[in-house]
C-alpha positions as CSV (number, residue, x, y, z in Angstrom):
1,X,-0.2,16.1,-7.4
2,X,-2.7,16.5,-10.5
3,X,-3.6,12.8,-10.7
4,X,-4.2,12.1,-7.0
5,X,-8.0,12.0,-7.3
6,X,-8.4,9.7,-10.2
7,X,-9.5,6.0,-9.4
8,X,-7.7,3.2,-11.0
9,X,-8.2,2.8,-15.0
10,X,-9.6,6.2,-15.2
11,X,-6.8,7.4,-17.6
12,X,-4.4,6.6,-20.5
13,X,-1.2,7.7,-20.5
14,X,1.8,8.2,-23.2
15,X,4.0,7.2,-20.5
16,X,3.5,3.4,-21.2
17,X,2.8,1.6,-24.0
18,X,1.3,-1.8,-23.7
19,X,3.4,-4.8,-24.4
20,X,1.5,-6.3,-27.2
21,X,2.8,-10.0,-26.7
22,X,0.7,-10.6,-23.8
23,X,-2.4,-8.7,-24.8
24,X,-5.3,-11.3,-24.8
25,X,-9.0,-11.1,-25.0
26,X,-10.4,-8.6,-22.4
27,X,-12.5,-11.2,-21.0
28,X,-10.0,-13.5,-19.9
29,X,-8.6,-13.5,-16.4
30,X,-5.2,-12.0,-15.7
31,X,-2.7,-14.5,-14.2
32,X,-1.0,-13.8,-11.6
33,X,2.2,-15.0,-9.6
34,X,2.8,-14.3,-6.2
35,X,6.2,-13.6,-4.7
36,X,6.8,-14.1,-1.1
37,X,4.6,-16.4,1.2
38,X,4.2,-14.6,4.8
39,X,1.3,-14.1,6.8
40,X,-0.2,-11.6,4.6
41,X,0.2,-13.7,1.3
42,X,-1.1,-16.6,2.8
43,X,-4.2,-15.3,4.8
44,X,-5.3,-12.6,2.8
45,X,-3.9,-12.4,-0.8
46,X,-3.9,-16.0,-1.9
47,X,-7.6,-16.2,-0.6
48,X,-8.8,-13.1,-2.4
49,X,-8.5,-15.0,-5.7
50,X,-11.3,-17.3,-4.9
51,X,-13.2,-14.1,-4.9
52,X,-11.8,-11.9,-7.8
53,X,-13.5,-11.8,-11.0
54,X,-10.5,-10.6,-13.3
55,X,-7.6,-12.5,-11.8
56,X,-6.5,-16.0,-11.3
57,X,-3.7,-17.3,-9.5
58,X,-1.0,-19.4,-12.0
59,X,2.2,-19.5,-9.4
60,X,3.9,-18.9,-5.8
61,X,7.5,-17.8,-5.2
62,X,8.9,-18.4,-1.8
63,X,12.6,-18.7,-0.1
64,X,11.2,-22.0,1.3
65,X,10.2,-24.3,-1.3
66,X,8.7,-26.6,0.9
67,X,6.8,-24.2,1.8
68,X,5.8,-22.9,-1.5
69,X,4.6,-26.2,-2.4
70,X,2.5,-26.7,0.6
71,X,0.6,-23.5,-0.2
72,X,0.3,-24.1,-3.7
73,X,-1.1,-27.4,-3.9
74,X,-4.5,-26.5,-2.5
75,X,-5.0,-23.7,-5.3
76,X,-3.7,-25.9,-8.1
77,X,-0.8,-23.3,-8.5
78,X,2.8,-24.0,-9.5
79,X,5.6,-23.2,-7.0
80,X,8.9,-21.9,-7.3
81,X,11.5,-20.8,-5.1
82,X,13.5,-17.9,-5.0
83,X,16.0,-19.3,-7.1
84,X,13.6,-20.2,-9.6
85,X,12.0,-16.8,-9.8
86,X,13.3,-16.4,-13.5
87,X,11.5,-19.6,-14.6
88,X,8.6,-18.2,-12.9
89,X,8.5,-15.0,-15.0
90,X,9.1,-17.4,-17.9
91,X,5.8,-19.1,-17.8
92,X,3.7,-17.4,-20.4
93,X,0.5,-17.6,-18.3
94,X,2.0,-15.7,-15.6
95,X,1.1,-12.1,-16.8
96,X,1.3,-9.9,-13.5
97,X,3.1,-10.4,-10.1
98,X,2.4,-9.4,-6.7
99,X,5.3,-8.7,-5.0
100,X,4.5,-9.2,-1.2
101,X,8.0,-9.7,-0.3
102,X,10.1,-8.3,2.4
103,X,10.6,-4.7,1.6
104,X,14.4,-4.5,0.7
105,X,13.7,-6.8,-1.9
106,X,10.9,-5.3,-3.5
107,X,13.0,-3.2,-5.9
108,X,15.4,-6.0,-7.3
109,X,12.3,-8.3,-7.7
110,X,10.2,-5.7,-9.4
111,X,12.8,-4.6,-12.1
112,X,13.4,-8.5,-12.9
113,X,9.3,-8.7,-13.2
114,X,9.7,-5.9,-15.4
115,X,12.6,-6.8,-17.7
116,X,10.4,-10.2,-18.3
117,X,7.5,-8.0,-19.4
118,X,5.5,-8.7,-16.3
119,X,3.0,-6.0,-14.9
120,X,3.3,-5.4,-11.0
121,X,1.3,-4.7,-8.1
122,X,3.4,-4.1,-4.8
123,X,3.1,-4.0,-1.4
124,X,3.7,-0.9,0.6
125,X,5.8,0.4,1.5
126,X,7.4,0.6,-2.0
127,X,10.8,0.3,-1.2
128,X,13.3,1.0,1.3
129,X,14.3,4.3,-0.6
130,X,13.3,6.8,-3.3
131,X,16.3,5.7,-5.2
132,X,15.1,2.1,-5.5
133,X,11.3,3.6,-5.9
134,X,12.5,5.7,-9.0
135,X,14.5,2.5,-10.2
136,X,11.3,0.3,-10.4
137,X,9.1,3.1,-12.0
138,X,12.1,3.4,-14.3
139,X,12.0,-0.5,-15.5
140,X,8.4,-0.2,-15.6
141,X,8.1,2.2,-17.9
142,X,11.0,1.3,-20.3
143,X,9.3,-2.3,-20.5
144,X,5.9,-0.9,-21.2
145,X,4.5,-2.5,-18.5
146,X,2.1,-1.3,-15.4
147,X,3.3,-0.7,-12.0
148,X,0.3,-0.3,-9.1
149,X,0.9,0.0,-5.2
150,X,-1.1,-1.9,-2.8
151,X,-3.1,0.5,-0.9
152,X,-6.8,-0.9,-0.4
153,X,-8.2,2.4,0.6
154,X,-8.3,3.7,-3.0
155,X,-10.8,0.6,-3.6
156,X,-12.9,-0.5,-0.5
157,X,-16.2,1.3,-0.1
158,X,-15.6,3.2,3.3
159,X,-12.6,4.9,2.3
160,X,-14.6,5.8,-0.7
161,X,-17.1,7.2,1.1
162,X,-15.2,9.3,3.3
163,X,-13.5,10.8,0.2
164,X,-16.6,11.5,-1.2
165,X,-17.7,13.6,1.7
166,X,-14.5,15.5,1.4
167,X,-14.3,15.9,-2.4
168,X,-17.9,17.1,-1.8
169,X,-17.0,19.9,0.7
170,X,-20.1,18.5,3.0
171,X,-17.2,18.7,6.3
172,X,-16.5,22.4,4.8
173,X,-13.0,23.9,4.9
174,X,-10.7,21.3,6.4
175,X,-8.6,22.1,9.5
176,X,-6.6,18.9,11.2
177,X,-6.8,15.1,10.5
178,X,-6.2,12.9,13.2
179,X,-5.1,9.5,12.5
180,X,-3.2,5.9,14.4
181,X,-2.4,2.8,13.5
182,X,-1.3,0.3,15.9
183,X,0.0,-3.6,16.3
184,X,1.5,-5.7,18.5
185,X,4.2,-7.1,16.7
186,X,4.5,-10.7,17.8
187,X,8.1,-12.0,19.1
188,X,8.2,-14.7,16.7
189,X,11.0,-15.5,13.8
190,X,8.4,-14.9,11.5
191,X,8.0,-11.2,12.5
192,X,12.1,-10.7,13.1
193,X,12.6,-9.1,9.8
194,X,10.7,-6.4,11.1
195,X,13.3,-5.4,13.5
196,X,16.1,-5.1,10.8
197,X,16.6,-1.8,9.5
198,X,18.5,-3.0,6.3
199,X,15.5,-5.6,5.8
200,X,12.7,-3.4,6.7
201,X,13.6,0.2,6.1
202,X,12.2,1.2,9.4
203,X,9.8,0.2,12.1
204,X,6.4,1.1,12.7
205,X,6.3,4.3,10.4
206,X,7.3,2.2,7.6
207,X,5.2,-0.7,8.2
208,X,1.7,1.0,9.4
209,X,2.3,4.4,9.8
210,X,2.4,4.3,6.0
211,X,-1.3,4.0,5.7
212,X,-1.4,7.5,7.8
213,X,0.6,8.8,5.2
214,X,-0.8,7.6,2.2
215,X,-4.7,7.9,3.0
216,X,-4.5,11.4,3.6
217,X,-2.4,12.6,1.1
218,X,-5.0,10.4,-1.0
219,X,-8.1,12.3,0.8
220,X,-6.8,15.7,0.3
221,X,-5.2,15.4,-3.1
222,X,-2.3,17.6,-2.3
223,X,1.3,16.9,-1.0
224,X,2.6,18.0,3.1
225,X,5.0,20.5,2.9
226,X,6.8,20.1,6.3
227,X,7.2,17.3,8.9
228,X,8.0,17.3,12.4
229,X,8.1,13.7,14.7
230,X,9.3,12.0,17.6
231,X,10.1,8.3,17.8
232,X,10.8,5.7,20.7
233,X,10.9,2.7,22.3
234,X,9.7,1.2,25.4
235,X,11.9,-1.7,24.7
236,X,15.1,-0.6,23.3
237,X,16.9,-3.8,23.8
238,X,14.2,-5.2,21.2
239,X,14.1,-2.2,18.8
240,X,17.5,-1.5,18.7
241,X,17.7,-0.9,15.1
242,X,14.1,0.3,14.5
243,X,11.8,2.5,16.2
244,X,8.6,1.2,18.3
245,X,6.6,4.0,17.7
246,X,6.5,7.5,15.9
247,X,3.9,10.2,16.1
248,X,4.3,12.9,13.6
249,X,2.6,15.9,12.3
250,X,2.4,16.7,8.4
251,X,1.5,20.3,7.3
252,X,-0.2,20.4,4.3
253,X,-1.4,23.3,2.1
254,X,-4.2,25.9,3.2
255,X,-3.4,24.8,6.9
256,X,-4.7,21.5,7.1
257,X,-2.6,19.4,9.5
258,X,-2.1,15.9,10.1
259,X,-1.6,14.6,13.7
260,X,-0.6,10.9,13.4
261,X,1.2,8.1,15.4
262,X,2.0,4.7,15.0
263,X,3.2,1.7,17.0
264,X,4.5,-2.3,17.3
265,X,4.0,-2.1,20.9
266,X,0.3,-1.8,21.0
267,X,-2.7,-3.7,20.7
268,X,-4.1,-3.4,16.9
269,X,-6.4,-0.5,16.4
270,X,-6.6,2.0,13.7
271,X,-9.1,5.4,12.8
272,X,-8.8,8.4,11.0
273,X,-10.6,11.4,12.2
274,X,-11.2,14.4,10.0
275,X,-12.5,17.8,11.4
276,X,-13.8,20.6,9.0
277,X,-15.7,23.9,9.6
278,X,-19.1,22.4,9.0
279,X,-18.6,18.9,10.4
280,X,-16.5,15.9,11.3
281,X,-16.0,12.5,10.3
282,X,-14.6,9.5,11.6
283,X,-13.8,5.9,10.3
284,X,-13.2,3.0,12.8
285,X,-11.3,0.8,12.2
286,X,-9.8,2.8,9.3
287,X,-7.0,0.5,8.0
288,X,-7.2,-3.3,9.1
289,X,-8.5,-5.4,6.0
290,X,-10.5,-8.1,8.6
291,X,-13.1,-6.3,10.5
292,X,-16.6,-4.7,9.5
293,X,-15.8,-0.4,9.0
294,X,-17.7,1.9,10.5
295,X,-18.1,5.3,9.0
296,X,-19.6,8.4,11.7
297,X,-19.7,11.6,12.1
298,X,-21.5,15.0,12.5
299,X,-22.4,17.7,9.9
300,X,-24.1,20.7,10.4
301,X,-25.5,19.3,13.6
302,X,-26.9,16.9,12.3
303,X,-25.2,12.7,13.1
304,X,-24.7,10.1,10.9
305,X,-23.6,6.5,10.8
306,X,-22.7,3.8,8.1
307,X,-21.4,0.3,8.6
308,X,-19.7,-1.5,6.0
309,X,-19.4,-5.0,6.3
310,X,-15.9,-7.2,5.8
311,X,-15.2,-7.9,2.6
312,X,-12.5,-9.0,0.2
313,X,-10.4,-5.7,-0.1
314,X,-7.5,-7.5,-1.6
315,X,-9.6,-9.0,-4.6
316,X,-10.6,-5.3,-5.7
317,X,-6.8,-4.5,-5.8
318,X,-6.1,-7.8,-7.8
319,X,-9.2,-7.0,-10.0
320,X,-8.1,-3.4,-10.3
321,X,-4.8,-4.0,-12.2
322,X,-6.3,-7.1,-14.1
323,X,-8.5,-4.1,-15.4
324,X,-5.6,-1.7,-16.4
325,X,-3.9,-4.6,-17.8
326,X,-6.9,-5.7,-20.2
327,X,-7.8,-2.1,-21.5
328,X,-4.3,-0.4,-21.8
329,X,-4.5,2.1,-18.8
330,X,-2.4,3.5,-16.1
331,X,-3.3,2.1,-12.6
332,X,-3.8,4.3,-9.6
333,X,-2.3,4.2,-7.1
334,X,0.6,4.4,-9.3
335,X,4.2,3.8,-8.5
336,X,4.8,7.8,-8.2
337,X,2.3,7.6,-5.3
338,X,4.6,4.8,-3.8
339,X,7.6,6.9,-4.2
340,X,5.9,10.0,-2.7
341,X,4.9,8.1,0.4
342,X,8.6,7.1,1.0
343,X,9.5,10.5,0.2
344,X,7.2,11.8,3.0
345,X,8.4,8.8,5.5
346,X,12.4,10.0,4.8
347,X,11.2,13.8,5.8
348,X,9.7,12.2,9.1
349,X,12.9,10.0,10.0
350,X,14.9,13.0,9.2
351,X,12.6,15.4,11.6
352,X,12.9,12.5,14.5
353,X,17.0,12.4,14.3
354,X,17.2,16.0,13.8
355,X,14.5,17.1,16.7
356,X,13.2,19.9,14.1
357,X,10.8,20.6,11.5
358,X,11.7,19.8,8.1
359,X,10.6,20.4,4.8
360,X,9.1,17.6,2.7
361,X,11.4,17.3,-0.5
362,X,9.8,17.4,-3.9
């Protein structure tokens, strides 16, 4: 993964040519439509526009027309139903879309946005299969628009500080990494789609385990070679189609091993522990966006600890893509990063199903 350590907007690629019909002055904010109005969109993505410096909310799109109107009104945004998605995309003020819908809808909605020459910021997991990820990438390339996957760790200060420690070699040669992300999925109608495999693609691994997979790939700048895993459910009646819990192991080059776990049945918690020959570093909480973060550890016998206040991590994502749009640059994390994570998770599922270690496909 030659570009794994590059930050958003750091390179210019010949694979994209800007769609000049939508170019505007670099000082003007990029107009977004947010597609999908679940809890994340309502409570994190939409409020992020208030603190954004380079992005503005133009429209929202939802399967519930009444809900779309109610949520759009305080922001002064236009509201559309899913049946009116093409009409939303036809608005010239909409230059980019933030796809925050259910996982199974990502591919189709991204392809349609690309066909309308709109740039795309897509929530993770990118899609439910590698095949769908490829379709999304190809559509965006063919229509000369940017595709970025919504991984907040690439931009938030605590994650960047940990990556700097690793990149500078301050921990020495890395040996092992431990990471966990758990949530207690509520038994509500709004959360029911998470239990439907055809919609969600999987259970806790697809929803929260993906953070562990992507973050460690990003921190190391390398790809895992093989995977082993074990999935189980304490409540098999509720979790008939998807896994409640998953524990998995990824072996990376140079002997680095990730031991990770995720759950839909435990209180929200997340951590990331990185162990090297000269020291160790931990980030806790590691992934939840609405908490103060603490980075701490020990290097050559000396303890350290830093606190990072809660901040608008979603506005950083919005502005990262907006900056790439204005500067004609490829975003990072790109669609290829999203595809690689889905490929790794497919290997993890296969390892759990077959009860053996399997290679991670290229």
